[in-house]
N, C-alpha and C positions, 0 to 999 in steps of 0.2 A: 670436888675437883674444881681447879681454877680454869679460867678462859684461857685460850691459846694466847701467848705473846712471846716476845722474843726470848726471854729467859728460858723457855721451854726447849729451845732448839738444841742446846748443848747436850742434854741428856737423851735426846732423840737421835743423835747422829750415829750411833751404833745400832740402831733398830732397822732390821732389814725389811721391814714391812712399810717404810715411809721413806721418801726422798726429802732431805732437809737442806735447806740453803746454808752457805757458808756465811760467816760474819762480813766477809769482804763485800757482798752484795749490798749491804746497807750503806756503803761508802760510794756507790756508783752515781753518777749524775743523772739528773732527770732530762729524758730524751723525748718522751712522748706525752702529749696532751690528749685525755680520752674523754669524750662526751658519753656518759652513761656508766652507771655502777652495776648494772644488771648482770645476772649470772651468765648470760651468753657470751658477753666479752671476757668476762673472767675465765670462762671455760674454754675459750678458743684463742683470741688475739693475745690476751695476757699470758695464757698458757705457753705460747710459742716464745715470747719475750722471755718469761722466766727460765725456760729450757736453755734458751741462747745464753742468757746470763751465767747459768751454772757450767756452761761449756766455754765461757770466756770469749764469746762471740760478740753479741750485740752491746753489752756493758752499759745498759741504761735502764732507768725505771720510769714508771708511768705516774703522771699526776692526773686523777680522775676527778672530772667535774661533774657534780650531781646537780642536774637541771630541774628535777621534779621536787614536789613538796612531799611526797610519799616517803615514809621511813625516816631514818634519821643517821647521823653519822657516828654515834656512839659506838657501834659495834666495831668499826674500823679503828676508832681511837683506842679503844679498850685492847685490840688485839695487835696493835703496832701495824695495822694494814695487812697482817698475814691471814691466810685463809686455806683451808685444806680443799684439794680437789681430788675426788675418788673417781677414777676412770674404770669402767667395768664393761665388758662387751665380749665380742667373739672376733678373733683374728685367726685367718686361715683354718677355720673350723674348730679352732680351740678357744675355750674360755680364757679371758686374761683379765687381770686387775692390776690397777696401779694406783697408788696413793702418793701425793706430793703436797708438801706445804709451800704454797707460792708466796714469793717476796717480791714479785714484779711491781707492786703498788707502792710507791713512796708516800702518798698522802691523798686524801680525798678533801675537795673544796665544794662548799655550797655556792652554786652560781647566785642564789638569792640573797646570801648574807656574806659572801667573800668574794664578790666579783672584782674587787681591786686585786686580790691575790692571783685571781685567775689570769687578769691583764699583766701582772708581774711576770707571769711564765712567758708571756709574748716576747718579753725583753731578755729572756734566758738564751743566749746564743747556743746552747747545747740542745736545745729543743729542735727536733728536726721533723717529727711525725704527728699526725692527727689521727686517731681512731674515733669512730662513732657508731653507736647503735641506739638510736632514738625512736625506734619502730618506723614503719612505713610512713606514718603521719608526720614524723619529724622533718622529712625532706619535702616541704611544701612551701610555697611562696605565699607569704603573708605579709601585709604592710607592716614595716618594722623600723624602729628608729635605733641606731647602733649606739646612740649617746645615751639611751635609758640604761638604768643601773639595776639589772642587766637587761639586754634586749629581750624581746618576748620569745622569739623562735630560735631553733637551732641554727639555721643558717644566718640569722641575725647575729647571734653569739659569736659564730664563726668568723663572720665579716669583720665585727669589732676586734676580735683577737687578731686576725690578719692585718687590720689597719694599724693596730697598736705595734705590730711587729714591724710593719713598713716604716713607720715614724721613728721607732727606736733604732733602726739600724739604716736611716736615711736611704732607703729604697735598694740597698746593697742586694744585688741579684743572688749571692750565695747564702742569704737567709731565708729563701724561700722554703715552703714546707711540702712535705709528701703527705697527702690527705687521703685516707682510706676509709671510706664509709663502708659499713656491713649491713645496712638496711636491706630488707629482701625486696628490692624493686630493680627492674632491669635498668642498666646503665646508671647505677647509683652515683658514681663518681661524676660523670657527665651532667647528670640532672642536678646535682648539688652545685657545681660549678656554674651552671647557668643561672640558678636562683641566686647565688652569692653575687654574681655579676649584675643582675638585675637590681638587687638590694643596693649595690654600690652606686649604680646610676641613680636610683631613687633617693639616695641619701646625699646626693650631689658631690661625691668624693671626687678628688682631682684626677686628671687624665694619667699623671704620672704613676699614681697608685693603680689604676685600673690596668695600666700596661704592665706593672710589676705582678699584679694578680694574675693575669693571663700568662705571662711569659715565664715567671720564676717559681711558680707553684704547680705541682702535679696533682690533679684530682683524678684517682684511680678508680676505674670500675673494679668491683670485686664481687666474688661469689663465695658464700659461705655454706658449709655443710657439715653441721655437727648437732646432735640432739643434746641439749644441756638442760634437763628438766628443772635444775635448780637445787634446792634443799632434798637430800635423800630422805626416803621415808624414816619414820621414826626407829623402826628397828636397826637399819642399817647405820644411821647416824650415831645410835647408842652403842652399837657394836665398835665402830671405828673409835668413838671417844673412849670406850673403857679400854680398848687395846693401846691407845696412844696416851692416854692419861690427862686428857684436858677436855674443856668444852669449847666448841667452836659455833658461834651464831652465824658465821659467814660460810660455813662448809657447804660445797656444792658438788653435785654428781654429774658426770657426762658419760656418754658412750666412748668406747675407745677410738672408734673411726674418727678422722677429723680430716677436712678439706678447706683451705682458704686460697682460692685462685684469684690473683692479683693482675691487673692489666698495667703493665709498666715496661720501661726500657731498662738500659744498663744503669742509668743513673738512679731510678727507683730501687733497683735490685741491690746497689751499693748501699743506699741508705737503709733499705729494710734488710739489713744483713742476718737477721734472726731467721730468715728463710732456709739459710744454709744447714741449719740443725735438724731439720724435720722435712721429710719427703711430702708432709701434708700442705706445705706452703708452696705454692707455684706462682712464679712471676713470669709472665710472658707477654708478648705484645698484643696477643689475641686470645682471650679466654673463652671463646664461644665453644669450642669443643666440650670444656668442662661443663657449661651450661646444658649442651644437648645430652651429654651422658647422664647428669642428675635428672634433668627434665623427663628423658625417656625411660631410663632404667629404674630409677629410684622413683620418682613421682609417677611415671606411668604405671608401674607396677602397683604402687599404692592404690591408684585410681581404679585399676582393673581388678584389684582384690578386696577394696573395702566393702562394696555391696555384697559380694560373694560371702565374704567371712561373717559380715553381720547377720545377713539372712540365714546363714547355716549355723547360728547360735554362738558365734565367737565374739567375745567382747574387745579383746586385745590383739595385737600383732603376735605377741609372744605366744599367747594361747593357741591361736590358729596355726602357728608353725609347728606346734607340737602334734598336729593332726596329720597323719600321713598323706590323706587325700589332698588337702589343701596344699600342703608342703610340696607335693607332687606337682600340682597345677602351677603354682607360682613358680617354681624352678623351671619348668619347662617353658612357660610364658616368657619369663625373662631372658633365658639362654638361647632358646631356639626359635623365639619369634622376635621380641624386641631387639635383642643385641645384633641380630643379622639384618635388621632393616630401619636402622637409625636414619632420618633424612639429613645427614650431614657427613662429610668425608671423615671416616674413621676406620681404623683397621679392625678386622674382626677379632684379632687377638686382644686389642685394647678393650674392645667392647665387652668381650667375654671376661677378661680380668676384672673390670669395673663391675660386671653383673655378679661375680663370685663374692665381691666386697658387699654389694647389696644384699645378697642372700645371708652373709653373715650378720649384717646389721638387722634384718628381719628376724634372725634367730636369737637375738640378744635377749637372754632371760631377764636382765635387770632394768629393762626400759618398759614402762606401762603406757604403751600408744594405743588408745581407743580407736576402733575402726569407725565408729559413728561419727567421730570428730572429722576424720578423713572425708566423709560422704558430703560435707558441706560445700556448696558450689560443684556438686558432682557433675553438671552438665557442662559447665565452662571447662572443667578439668579434662573430661572426655574430649571435648572439642580441640582443646590446645595440646594436650599431652598424648592422646592415643591416636585420633584420626589421621594426623600426618604419618604415623608409624604404620597404621593399618594399611593406607594407601601405598606406602613405600614397599611393604612386603607383597602386596598384590602385584605392583609393578615389576618387582624382582623376580617373583616366583610364578606368576601367572595363576595363583590360586589364593583363595582367602584364607588367612590365618586362623585356624580352629579355636585356639585359646582366647585370641582377642574377640572372635566373634561370640564365644560363649560369655565372655566378660561384658560385652556390649548388652547381650540379652539380659544379664543379670541387672545391669544398670537400669534398663527399661522396666523391669519387674520392681526393682527397689522404688522407683518413681510413681508407682501405683498407689495413688491416695484412696483410702477408703473412708476418710472422715475429713470434713472441712470445718473450721472454727474461726470466724472472721477471716483474717488474711492467711491464717496457718492452715497447712495440709499435712495429715498423718497418714502413713502406712501402718500395716499391722503384720507383725512376725513374731514368732516364738511366744505366742499368748500375750503381746504387749503392743501398744501403739508407739510409734516413733515419728518424731518430727522431721518432715523433709525440709532441709534449709537449702533451698535452690530457688533461683529466679525462674526457672522453668517449671515449678511446681503445678502452677495453675494450668499451663499448657497441658502436661501430662494428664492432669485430673480430667481435662475436658476429653482428651482423647480416649482415656480408659472408660470413661462414662458414657460416650455417645457413638462408639464404634465397635464392630466386631473385631476380634482378635487379628485376622489376616489383614483386614482393611486398615486397622490402626497401625500395625507394623509397617505397612506399605507407606501410609501417609507420613509416619515419622521418618522413615529411612529416606524419602523423596524430599524432605523439607530442606531445601538449599538455604532457607533463611537462617536455619539453626547451624548446619553443618557446612555451608559455603558451597556445596555440591550435592548433587543427587546420588546418595550413597547406593542406591540400587543399580546405578551404572558404573560404580567404581568397586565392585567386587564382594560387597556385603550381601550375604545370602539371606533373603527374605524367609525361605522355607525353614533353614536352620534355626533362625530367630524364633519364628513362630513355634517350631518343635520344642525348643528349650523352654519357652514361655508356658506351653501346655504342661510340660513336665513338671516345672516349678509348681504350677497350681495343683496338679494331681498328686504329685509324689514328694513334693518339697525340694528346697535347694540342695541340701546336703545329699540326698539320695540321687538327684539328677547329675551332681558332680561325680560321683562314683560311676554312674552310668556312662557319662561322657568320657571319663578316663578310661574305663574298660574298651570303649568303642575306638578310641584313638590309638590304643595299644601303647600306652605310656611307658617308656623306658627310662628308668632313672639315670641320671647324668652322674 
């Protein structure tokens, strides 16, 4: 078989198993400059642009800037910048699969060797949008010279690009850009804007440019939520290639679910017209609601489920959701405790609907998400994702939430170190040691080593240095936590879960 390239598209247009672009898409102008070639952007932002182009809405393609030295551009050149996106997941309780050949990317440029071509794009009047995903470390202030070829940092490169555009169009306000970073940090757009402005001052750029930068460009905070593992496993990739008759070195897989919440006004919405074609893109003046829904329902459930699943012997999310007891625990936790106590104004109907999508994602049989990876920084996640919801539940219903209390007890048990090697602490479960990757590992090691169980639980719950409050006065039941910990030690986590579910008389929703 040959590699995927443009000539393959004609023979695939009648294949019902793949969505293929029309020839007309290759004539569309370049409208987006994108910093990052990774699978995540290609599986989310570029997916939306491609879908809009197919529906005649956005009508623009993406120039991708490769900023790192890793990998090369040969695969993109060989495949005419085409790649296969295989979406697999669960939607409304049903398995769904969709395969598309994306033509959203027009070309890929190397910042290191083709910086002049990148700056040429700044002089293109059709360019209106910037996307980025340079990891959280990419949006950092470092000393940078925008006249380097290229500048060192992503903010430095972006500033050089914007300055070239300002000069090309003599500061015309209509040639400002909509800039949408997708890095996983809070207020990513505003943080990027502040760094770019600081670099502009440090580089001694004229006041007219700084005014244009602030007044004519929109740096949008955004929240992204889609699991894009990247290249499918060998078996799935081979199956798709045999079915479609080509080799694709750029093939990626994603879950079916997608969310891209962008903070912007009507002007931003007009520029980002691709949002019209998919309900997964949301452009609103305030996206805090979507942060809260994701943080509490998805991330919070991950946090309360990770230690439980791992200690019960489940390696992946998919595996654990096939177990009736764990599935019952997580479903009730999400829908009957977290969804009704989110510490932010949200309708119960909306929270329940979002929680059902979360459960669909947990049940996705195609994604191998390992629980042990989710336990990293367990303490910080409990504090930020879970405690506010716990306190809101107690405030609203005047009783502690049973499932959250059980999950909290599991967290304390997971943090029990039985071996210390240098600065590393290890727990023991299912006949194997596991590394506790948490900043509070030493704290819990000391507590487990030096105190009786009742005293230890009391000291942990009262420690306002960790939790910001004395949890014994805010609804956390010491007796229940101690009881669960004793049962974990004597009967095991899995059996204790079954006992717990029988006691609370779980009713499947």
